[in-house]
N, C-alpha and C positions, 0 to 999 in steps of 0.2 A: 504494500500500500504506500502511496506517496505521502510525503511529510505533510503537504497541504491538506490532503484528505483526512489524515489522522488528526490534525489540529481541529478541523471542522467537527469531526466525530467526537473529540474530547469536549468541545464546547457544548455540543448537543447533549452529551451524557451528563455534563455539569448542570445544564439546564434541567435535565430530568431529575437529578438529585435534589436540587434546590426546590423545584416545584413539588417534589414528593413530601416536603415538610408541610404542605398545605393540609394534608389529612389530619395529622396530629394537632396542628395549631387550630384548624377549623373546628375540630371536635372539642378542644380544650377551652378556647376563649369564651368567656361568659358574658356575652353581649348579644343583643338582637342581631340577627344575621345581616340585614341591610346596613346597620350601623357599623358593624365590624368591617364590612366591605367598603363603606365610605371612608373610614379612617385608613384602611389599607390603600385605597386609591389616592387619597389626599396626601399621605406621607410619601408614597412612592412617586407621585407627581413632582414634588419638590426635589426629591433625590435625583430623578432623571433630568429635570430641568437644569439643575446645577451641573450635572454631568455633561449635558449638551453644551452649556456655556463654556465649561472648562475645556472640553475637547474640540470646541468650535464645530460641533455637528450641526449641519443645516436642518432646520425644522420648519421652514416657511412653507406655507401651502402653495403648491405649484399650479393648481388650477381649481376653480370653483366646482368643476365636475368631480373632484376628489372628495368634496364635503360629504356626499351621501355614503360612499364606501367607508369613510372614517366613522361616521355616525352609526351605521349599521354594524360595523365590526365592534365598536365600543358597546353598543346595546347587547350584542350577542355575548360579549365578554362579561358584562354585568349579569346577564341572565344565567350564564354558565356558572359564575361564582356563587350566586345566590342559591340556585337549585342544587349545586354541588354541596354547599354547606348544609342545606336542608337534608340532603341524603346522609351526610355525616351525623347530624343531630338525631335523625330518625333511627339510625341503625348503629353502625360502628365504622371505623376507618377502613376495615377490609371490605365491607359491603359497598361503602361509598366510592372507594377508589376502583374497585373491580367493575362495578356497574358503569362507572364513567368510562372505563377503558374498552367499551365497545366502540368508541369514537374512531379508532383506526379503520374499522370496517365501514362505518358510515362515511368517513372521509374518502375511502377508496372508490365508493360508488358516486359520491357527489362531485369530487374534484374534476373529472372530465367534463361535467356539465357547466362548470364555471371558468375553468382555465384551459388553455390550449395544451392539454396533457393527454396523451393517448392512454386509454384504459389498458392496464396490464392484468391479464387474467390471473397471474401469479399472486396478485394482491388478495384474490379471493381465497387462495390456498393459505397464504400467510395469515390473513385475517381470521380464517376459520381455525387455524392452529392457535393463534392468540386467544380466540374465543374459547377454545377447548381448555386452554390453561386457566382462563378466568372461571370457567365452569367448574373445574376441579378445585380451584382455590375457594370458591364461594361455599359457605356453610349452608345447610338445609334451612329453609324458611317456610313459614306459613303465609299464604297469599293474603290473609287478613291481618297480618301482624305489621308492626312498624318496620320490620325487615323488608317487607314487600314495598312499603312506602319509600324506604331508602333506595331500593333498586329502581323504582319508578322515577324518582327525582334524579338519580344518577344517570339513567338513560336519556332523560330530557336534557340534562346538563351536557351529555356527550354530543347530542345534536347541535346545541349552541356552540360548543367548543370547536367542533369540526367546521362550522360555518365561519366562525371568527378566524380560524387559521387559514381557510381558503381565501377569504377576502384580504387578509394580511399578506398572503403570498402574492396575490395579484397586485397589491400596492407596491410591493418590492420589485417584482419582475416586469410589470407593465409600466409602472409610473416612476420607478427608481427612487423610492423613498428609503431613507435609512431606517433600519429596524428600530433603533432607539427613538427616532422621531415618531414612528408609527405608534409605539407604545406610549409615548408622551401624549399624543393626541387622544388615544383611547382612554388613558387615565384621566385626562382633563374632562372628557365628556362623561365618563362614569362618575366622577366627582360631582359634576353639576346635576346629573340625573338623580343620584342618590341623596343629594343634600337635603331635600324636603323631609326625608325620614328622620332627621335629627329633631324636627319640630314635634313629632308625635310619638316617638319611641324613646324608651328609657336609655339615657346615656350616662347615668350617674356612676356606673361601675367602671368607666373607662380609666379612672385613676389607679385601679388595681390591675388593669389589663394592658397597660402601656407597653411593658417589655415584650409581651407576646405579639401585640399588634404591630410593633415596630419590626420584629423579626418577620412577621408575615408580609409587611409592606416592603422591606428592603431585600431580604434574602429570597423569599418566595416570588415576590412580584417584580420589583425593580430589576433585580439581577436575573432571576430564573426565567421569567417570561420574556425579557428582552433578549436573552441568549437563545430562547426557543424561536422567537420571531426572526432573529438574525440567521438561525440555521436554515430557515426556509429559503434563503438566498442560495444555498448550496445543495439542498435536498428538496425533492418533491414533498408536498404535504403528507402524502401517503407514506413515504419513506420515513420522514421525521416522526409520524404517528406510530408506526410499527416499532421503530427503534425506542421510542419513548414508552413502549408497553412495559418496560421494566419498572416504571413508576409504582405500580401497586405493590411489587415486591419490596421496594425500598420504603414505601409508605407504611407497610405492615411491620417492617423491622423497626422503623422509627416509633410507631405506635406501641410496639412491644417494649421498647427501651424506656419511653417516657410516660406512657399511659397504662402500661402493664396489660395491654390487650394481647392475650396469649394465642399465637397461631397454632394450627394443628398440622399434621403431616400433609394434608391436602395442599397447604400453603407451599410447602417445599416442592412437591411434585408439579403443581401448577406453575410455580415460579420457574422451574427448570424448562417447562415447555415454552413459556413466554420468553425466557432468555434465549432459547433456540431461535425464535423468530428474529430477535435482535441480531444475532450472529449471521443468520442466513441473509437478511436484508442488507446488512452492512457489506457483506462480500459481494452481493448482487449489485449494489449501488456503485461500488468501486470498479467493478468490471463492466458496467453498462456504458456504452458510448455516450459521450456528453453532447447534448444539444446546445445550441447557442444560449437558450434560456438557462440551462443548467450552469453555464459558465459565468453568467452575469453576477 
């Protein structure tokens, strides 16, 4: 593998690790979910703005036609965060993260409809393999229980996440926006959209939750999601999605360490299957002939 490819892969894996902290933090933080995500976006917004000014990253809007994609991607991101946190609160970190990670399959089917990307039938095989791993990882649940509610919210969150990533990919490849600038716009819009929730939801507990909200804002959001969006410059959304399928494994390990949520043997077997999709797709992407878009 080339050094450049390895660097891109390392950044994508780091993004995966940082975003994996969202499960434990989302489950642990004791605030109304919209309020948590407002603070998350508000703090991350200022961090990324300072970073853009320091690195002289251009973030000016290039065309008024880009306003709608930015707004839609931000709304999908906000909806993804909120439904994902509801999935975590209704069930546990394992169920929340595993149900969310149906999004690689959703992405593989949606991406050719929105981006000039040829549908690769192999994505069906890899997506099914990742889904098998998720099925093995998931504990048994009663359809009338909170576990079912957690899975439902997780699946809805997966759809929003896939759509947000596809639009972000288009802003990078077609309109040549910097990944950090895209995340900056998305955070700004999310901050504005969620601001009214501060008026009618209880925010008094924020004084005891600051350390965890700051971790969520900086490590998970500002760094993790920006690295993920940046990876879309070098990988297709489907490739990035499948490689990121290791997130549930990392999230479950983090939840075990910090929340004492104990995984079972299914976690290990399912995790091995998911990791196999990461390795297979990494090798396939390295050997695949690069198109002009891929090189951009």
